[in-house]
N, C-alpha and C positions, 0 to 999 in steps of 0.2 A: 680080385679078378681084375687086370688094368682094362683099359677101354681099348687099346689093341688087341687084347685077348677075345673082347667082347664081338669087337668086330669078326676076328676071324671065325668064330662060331656063326654069327651072319652069312659069311661069306660062304661057310660049309654047307649052311642049312640051303641056301640059295642055289648053291651048285648041286644040292644031290635032289632039289626038287626039282632040277634042268634049267633052271632059271640063269643061263651063263651070263647074258648081256647084263642081270642085276648086278649078280656076282660079281662079275671084274667092276662095274661101276662103285659098288661099293669099296672094294678092295682098293680101289684107286683114290675114293674121296679119303678114305683112311690113312694110307700111306701120306697123304699130305701133312697129316699130325704126326704120324710114326713111323716116320722114313727110314728106319732103324730095324724093323719088324721085320726078317727076315720069313715068317710065316704067311704074313700077308703080301709078300713078292711071289712067294711060290704059288699062293691060292690065287692071284692074279695070273700067274702064267698058266697054270692049270685051265681057270675059265676061260682065257684068251683061248688057249690050243683048244678047247672044247669047241670052241668057236670057229675055230681055224684059222684065227687071227693072227698071223706071225710076224705081222709089224710094229 
């Protein structure tokens, strides 16, 4: 399992716990090292949408 996959799992767990801000923070931080990880981008968008952060 790659580091990007581990980060995806962590972001999903935070989202499922309703911790959307933390999920967005972890996803954004992981994208610094894995900018081509499409699932991380998707999870960041889902977390931002849950927070109604559309900017």
